[in-house]
C-alpha positions in Angstrom: 114.8 125.6 62.6 112.8 123.4 60.2 115.1 124.4 57.3 118.1 123.3 59.3 116.7 119.9 59.9 115.7 119.7 56.2 119.2 120.5 55.1 120.6 117.9 57.5 118.4 115.2 56.0 119.3 116.2 52.4 123.0 115.8 53.3 122.4 112.3 54.6 120.4 111.3 51.4 123.2 112.7 49.2 125.8 110.7 51.1 123.8 107.5 50.8 123.3 108.2 47.0 127.0 108.7 46.4 127.7 105.4 48.1 125.1 103.7 46.0 126.7 105.0 42.8 130.0 103.7 43.9 128.4 100.3 44.1 128.5 100.0 40.3 132.2 100.5 40.3 134.7 99.1 42.8 133.0 100.0 46.1 130.0 97.9 47.3 127.8 98.8 50.3 126.3 95.8 52.0 122.8 95.7 53.3 124.1 95.6 56.9 126.1 98.8 56.3 123.0 100.5 55.0 121.2 99.6 58.2 124.1 101.0 60.2 124.2 104.2 58.3 120.4 104.6 58.6 120.5 103.9 62.3 123.3 106.4 62.9 121.5 109.0 60.8 118.3 108.6 62.7 120.2 108.7 66.1 121.9 111.9 65.1 118.6 113.4 64.0 116.9 112.4 67.2 119.7 113.9 69.4 119.6 117.0 67.4 115.8 117.1 67.9 116.2 116.7 71.7 118.6 119.6 71.8 116.1 122.0 70.3 114.9 123.4 73.7 118.5 124.8 74.2 117.5 127.4 71.6 114.5 128.6 73.7 114.8 132.0 75.3 115.8 131.4 78.9 113.4 134.0 80.4 110.6 132.5 78.4 111.5 129.0 79.8 111.5 130.3 83.4 108.1 132.0 83.0 106.5 128.9 81.2 107.9 126.4 83.8 107.0 128.5 86.8 103.4 129.1 85.6 102.8 125.5 84.7 104.2 124.2 88.0 101.9 126.6 89.8 98.7 125.8 87.8 99.2 122.1 87.3 101.1 121.0 90.5 100.4 123.7 93.0 104.2 124.4 93.3 104.7 128.1 93.6 108.4 128.8 93.0 110.1 132.1 93.5 112.0 133.0 90.3 115.4 133.2 91.9 116.9 129.9 90.9 119.3 128.3 88.4 117.8 126.4 85.5 119.4 124.2 82.8 118.2 121.8 80.2 119.2 118.1 80.2 118.3 115.2 77.8 119.3 112.3 80.0 117.7 110.1 81.4 114.7 111.9 79.7 114.4 115.5 78.5 113.9 117.7 81.5 114.7 121.1 83.1 116.9 120.9 86.1 116.1 123.6 88.6 118.7 124.2 91.4 118.3 125.9 94.7 114.7 127.0 94.4 112.3 128.1 97.1 108.5 128.0 97.8 106.7 129.4 100.9 107.1 126.0 102.6 110.2 124.5 101.2 113.8 124.9 100.1 114.5 122.5 97.2 118.0 121.8 96.1 117.2 119.7 93.0 113.9 120.0 91.1 113.6 118.0 87.8 110.8 119.0 85.5 110.3 116.3 82.9 108.7 117.5 79.6 106.9 115.8 76.7 108.9 115.1 73.6 106.0 115.5 71.2 106.8 118.7 69.5 109.9 120.7 70.3 109.5 122.7 67.1 106.6 124.5 68.7 107.7 125.7 72.1 104.3 126.9 73.0 103.1 123.3 73.1 105.6 122.5 75.9 104.0 120.1 78.4 105.2 118.9 81.8 104.8 115.1 82.3 106.0 114.8 85.9 108.1 116.5 88.6 110.9 115.0 90.7 112.1 116.7 94.0 115.4 115.7 95.6 117.2 117.0 98.8 114.4 119.3 99.9 113.6 120.7 103.3 109.9 121.3 104.0 109.1 123.6 107.0 105.5 123.1 108.4 103.7 124.8 111.3 100.4 123.4 112.7 98.4 125.9 110.7 100.2 124.8 107.5 99.2 121.2 108.3 95.5 122.3 108.4 95.8 124.2 105.2 97.4 121.2 103.4 94.7 118.9 104.7 92.0 121.2 103.4 93.8 121.5 100.0 93.9 117.7 99.8 90.1 117.8 99.4 90.8 119.3 95.9 92.1 117.2 93.0 95.8 116.5 92.9 97.5 116.7 89.5 97.1 113.7 87.3 100.9 114.0 86.8 103.1 112.5 89.4 105.2 114.5 91.9 108.0 112.3 93.3 110.1 113.3 96.3 113.4 111.6 97.4 116.0 112.1 100.2 114.2 115.1 101.8 113.2 116.2 105.2 110.0 117.6 106.8 110.6 119.9 109.8 107.5 120.2 112.0 107.4 123.3 114.1 105.3 124.6 117.0 103.8 128.1 117.1 107.0 129.5 118.5 108.8 128.3 115.3 110.7 125.7 117.3 111.4 122.4 115.6 109.5 119.6 117.5 110.0 116.7 115.0 111.9 115.8 111.9 110.5 113.4 109.3 113.0 112.0 106.9 111.6 111.1 103.4 113.4 108.4 101.6 110.7 108.2 98.9 107.3 109.8 98.4 104.9 110.6 95.5 101.5 112.1 95.0 99.0 112.4 92.2 95.3 112.0 91.2 94.5 108.3 90.3 92.1 108.9 87.4 91.2 105.2 87.3 90.1 104.9 90.9 89.1 108.6 91.3 91.0 109.5 94.4 94.0 111.5 95.5 97.0 109.3 96.4 99.9 110.2 98.6 102.5 107.5 99.5 105.5 108.1 101.8 108.3 105.9 103.0 110.2 107.7 105.8 111.6 107.8 109.3 110.7 109.7 112.4 112.6 109.5 115.7 114.9 107.0 113.9 111.9 104.7 113.4 111.0 103.7 109.8 107.4 104.0 108.8 105.1 103.9 105.7 102.1 106.2 105.1 99.4 105.9 102.5 96.8 108.5 102.1 93.7 108.2 99.8 91.1 110.9 99.4 87.9 110.4 97.3 87.1 114.0 96.6 84.6 115.6 99.0 83.5 112.4 100.6 85.9 109.9 102.0 89.5 109.9 103.3 91.6 106.9 104.2 95.0 106.9 106.0 97.2 103.9 106.6 100.4 104.1 108.7 102.6 101.1 109.2 105.5 101.0 111.7 107.1 97.5 111.4 109.7 98.0 114.2 106.9 98.8 116.7 104.5 96.3 115.2 102.1 99.2 114.8 99.5 99.6 112.2 97.0 102.5 112.0 94.0 102.7 109.6 91.7 105.7 109.6 88.6 106.1 107.4 86.9 109.4 107.5 83.4 110.2 106.0 82.2 113.8 105.4 78.4 113.9 105.6 78.1 117.7 105.5 80.1 120.8 106.4 79.1 120.6 110.1 79.1 116.8 110.8 81.7 114.2 110.0 82.3 110.6 111.2 84.8 107.9 110.9 86.4 104.6 112.0 89.9 104.2 113.4 91.9 101.0 113.9 95.1 100.8 115.8 96.9 97.4 115.8 100.0 97.1 118.1 101.6 93.9 119.5 98.6 91.8 120.6 96.1 94.6 120.8 93.5 95.9 118.3 91.8 99.2 119.2 88.8 100.0 117.1 87.1 103.3 117.5 83.9 104.9 116.1 83.9 108.7 116.2 82.0 111.7 115.1 83.1 115.4 114.8 81.0 118.5 115.3 82.0 122.0 116.1 85.6 120.8 116.7 84.4 118.3 119.4 85.2 114.6 118.8 83.0 112.1 120.6 84.2 108.5 120.3 83.7 105.0 121.7 85.1 101.5 121.3 83.9 99.1 118.7 85.0 95.5 119.5 88.5 96.5 120.8 90.7 93.9 122.4 94.1 94.0 124.3 96.0 90.9 125.0 92.8 88.9 124.2 90.9 90.9 126.8 87.8 93.0 125.9 88.5 96.8 126.0 85.6 99.3 126.3 86.1 103.0 126.3 84.4 106.3 125.5 85.4 109.9 125.6 85.3 113.5 124.3 88.1 115.4 122.7 88.3 119.1 122.1 90.6 119.8 119.2 91.6 123.4 119.8 92.7 123.7 122.5 93.5 119.9 123.0 91.4 118.7 125.9 90.7 115.0 126.4 88.3 113.2 128.8 88.6 109.5 128.5 87.3 106.5 130.5 88.5 103.0 129.7 87.2 99.6 131.1 89.2 96.5 130.9 87.7 93.2 131.7 89.7 90.0 132.6 92.9 91.9 132.1 96.2 91.6 133.9 97.1 95.0 135.4 100.8 94.1 135.0 100.4 94.3 131.2 99.9 98.0 131.5 103.4 98.4 132.8 105.2 95.9 130.7 108.3 97.3 128.9 106.6 97.2 125.5 103.1 98.2 126.6 101.1 101.0 124.9 101.1 103.3 128.0 104.9 102.8 128.4 105.6 103.7 124.8 103.5 106.9 125.0 105.2 108.0 128.2 108.7 107.2 126.8 108.0 109.1 123.6 107.7 112.4 125.5 104.6 113.4 123.5 102.6 113.9 126.7 104.9 116.7 128.0 103.2 119.5 126.1 102.0 122.7 127.6 99.1 122.9 125.2 97.3 119.7 126.1 95.0 118.7 128.9 94.1 115.1 129.6 91.9 113.4 132.3 91.9 109.7 131.9 90.4 106.9 134.2 91.3 103.2 133.5 89.1 100.7 135.3 90.5 97.1 135.4 89.0 93.9 136.6 90.7 90.6 136.5 89.0 87.2 136.9 92.3 85.3 136.6 93.0 83.1 139.7 96.7 83.9 139.7 96.2 87.6 139.4 98.0 89.7 142.0 95.8 92.7 141.4 92.0 92.0 141.1 90.9 95.5 140.5 92.6 98.8 139.6 91.6 102.4 139.0 94.4 104.2 137.2 94.0 107.9 136.9 96.2 109.9 134.6 96.0 113.7 134.5 97.9 116.1 132.3 97.8 119.8 132.7 100.3 122.4 131.6 102.9 119.8 130.9 102.6 118.2 134.4 101.7 114.6 134.6 100.2 112.8 137.7 98.7 109.5 138.7 97.2 110.7 142.0 94.2 108.7 143.4 95.1 105.7 141.5 94.1 102.4 143.3 95.4 98.9 143.0 93.3 96.3 144.9 93.8 92.7 145.9 90.5 91.4 147.2 92.2 89.0 149.7 95.0 91.2 151.0 94.4 95.0 150.7 95.0 98.0 148.5 97.6 100.4 147.3 97.0 104.1 146.6 99.0 106.7 144.8 99.5 110.3 145.9 101.8 113.4 145.3 102.9 111.8 142.0 104.9 113.6 139.3 106.3 112.4 136.0 109.0 114.5 134.4 112.1 114.6 132.2 115.5 115.3 133.8 118.8 115.1 132.0 117.6 112.5 129.4 115.9 110.5 132.2 112.2 110.0 132.5 111.4 110.0 136.2 108.3 109.2 138.2 108.1 110.2 141.9 105.1 109.2 144.0 104.0 108.4 147.5 102.5 104.9 148.0 100.2 104.0 150.8 99.5 100.3 151.3 96.6 99.2 153.5 96.7 95.5 154.5 93.2 94.2 155.3 94.1 90.6 156.0 97.7 89.8 157.1 97.0 86.1 157.2 96.2 86.1 153.5 99.3 88.2 152.8 101.6 85.9 154.6 100.0 82.9 153.0 100.7 84.4 149.6 104.2 85.2 150.4 104.9 81.7 152.0 106.1 83.6 155.1 107.5 81.5 158.0 105.0 81.7 161.0 107.6 82.8 163.5 108.5 85.9 161.3 104.9 87.1 160.9 103.9 90.5 162.4 100.6 92.3 162.6 101.3 95.0 159.9 98.4 97.3 159.0 99.8 100.2 156.9 103.0 100.8 154.9 104.0 104.2 153.5 106.9 105.0 151.2 108.1 107.2 148.4 109.3 105.7 145.1 111.5 107.1 142.3 111.2 105.1 139.1 113.2 105.7 135.9 111.1 104.5 132.9 114.1 104.4 130.5 116.5 102.3 132.7 113.6 100.5 134.4 115.2 101.1 137.8 113.4 101.9 141.0 114.4 103.4 144.4 112.5 103.5 147.7 112.7 106.4 150.2 111.0 107.3 153.5 109.6 103.9 154.3 107.3 103.7 157.3 105.5 100.6 158.6 102.6 101.5 160.9 104.2 105.0 161.2 107.5 103.5 162.4 110.7 104.3 160.5 112.8 101.3 159.3 116.6 100.7 159.8 119.4 101.3 157.3 119.7 97.5 156.9 116.0 97.4 155.8 116.9 99.9 153.0 119.9 97.8 152.0 117.7 94.7 151.4 115.0 96.8 149.6 117.7 97.8 147.1 117.4 94.3 145.8 114.3 95.5 143.9 116.1 98.4 142.2 116.7 96.6 138.9 113.1 96.1 137.8 114.2 94.0 134.8 115.3 91.2 137.0 112.3 91.3 139.4 109.9 88.3 139.4 107.5 86.7 141.9 110.1 84.3 143.3 112.6 87.0 143.9 110.0 89.4 145.3 108.7 86.8 147.8 112.2 86.1 149.1 113.1 89.8 149.5 109.8 90.7 151.2 110.2 87.8 153.6 113.7 89.1 154.5 112.2 92.6 155.1 109.4 91.2 157.3 111.9 89.2 159.3 114.0 92.3 159.8 111.2 94.5 160.9 111.0 94.6 164.7 107.3 95.7 164.9 
């Protein structure tokens, strides 16, 4: 091979020498032409040099590339794939339709160093580019990858474009698809941490993820979801094999949820650290068992409007709409205590109980209290998915302690006022359409008329409900009730 290159260089020199001799006769070679000839000669020599890997034995190349990908990048390819050598945009091996234990990769570009193609044994990989790949991950695979992240990534970059991650449950059913527009990972030798950056999309919602891991001590994850105005930052400190601690911050809309936590024997104990929601203080604490998932949580909200919990863009609404709570493998027992000191608050105190067991969600024993008027209690509740609809059914029991204060709040005409003590009804609420229906209404154990139901339908479109409209409709219902 060296002899071929030497002969090629000699040929170029002879050609230039002949042209130089002709200069003494009739033919003159200008300085510019000499530069052009030199540049063309160097270019041809460089192209010829770049083509040298085409002469390598194909089986040797496959073995070399597979071994280096495994040792340096932890990419373990099966050997059944197509491979070819390309010089543009940079010298690289193009591997088509390859497979690993976790992925099917349509395009894998292995970029190699140009330092010494004359010695094939010195072949080095500079970086790896993956395109149009499908990654298939089970929950156990995620744990394995998380543990592997404690080891050093390669100093050489792995780049991923236009790919998908299929997350599967233990029954091998796809539960979520993450689309990767761009991602890369490598060990940052300057800052001494593993770095994984991802721009992607899940449930048609774009997000950015940044993961940093200082080997064996600290991990930091940042997630940014601009469309939801959501930011998550989690810092994790490993003190020893049995005890770990961390700090988590979730910023969404006008809320900032800051949590301190510790982990021991797969039990997470956590508490609030200066959290606020809609400028109100949030205090909470709880215990979480990771396997199986079992959460006990108590939240205390001071000077907080209960109506904010059920606003269209509230945190609890977004969680319910996401469908993430409908999982057979999770158990949740949550109590939310709310107190409001605001003068215009309709609800002064609330105790919202959320229970999840075997995929069933209920709000039984939840209480909403107005100190002047009375209270509302929830029973026989059920939240479920039905034909792309998210439905809550519940029985409501309203105890009126002071009818005078009620009618004063509603601005009810004195001639229409009745001595009402208890109201019972069943509601059917669709979270997605924000529509509500009332069934089986009884006032002091008396059934109401069909005309009463017709007027109550005025509340059905919850998007248009407001205090003025509610007062008007309630006064119409009170006037219609015969007592």
